[in-house]
N, C-alpha and C positions, 0 to 999 in steps of 0.2 A: 127813117129820118133823112132829111135833106139839109145840107149845110154848104154855104158859100164860103170858100176859103180865101176871101178877100180878092176875088178875081178882078181883072182889069175891066172886063165888059159887064160885070154884074150878073146876077141871077134874079129872076122874078118868080115869086111864089103867089099864086092866085092873083096875078096882076100887080102886085106890090113889090118894090125893090127889097131884097133880102138884106138883113143886117149881117155883115160878115161874122162868121164863127158861131152864130146862133143856130140851134137845131130847130127844124120845122118838121112836124109830124106828117107822114104820108098816109093818107087814107084813100080808099077807092074814089076816083074822080078828081083827085087833087091835080091842078094844072100848074105847070112851071115852065119857065123859059130860060134856056142857057144859050147865050149869044143870040143867034137868029132861029134856033130850033125850039119849037113849042111841043111840050109833052103832056100826056095825061097818064097818071099812075093808075093802074088797074090791078085788082087782085081777083083770083078765081072766086073767092067768097063774095065779092061785090057783084058778080054776074049770076048769082043765084045757084051756084054749084055747092054741093054738100062737101064738107071736109072729111 
C-alpha cells in the first residue's frame, strides 16, 4: 500500500495526484512520483519468478 501523509509537494500515483491519507494498492508495474523522483514498484513474482 502507498499513502500520502498530506505532504507539501504531493505524491502522484499512476500520473494522478494522490488524495491525502487514502491507501493505494501497489501491484507489479505501479508507477508513482514523490517530489521529483519517479519510481516503478516491482515484485519478484511480476518478473516470472516462482515463489
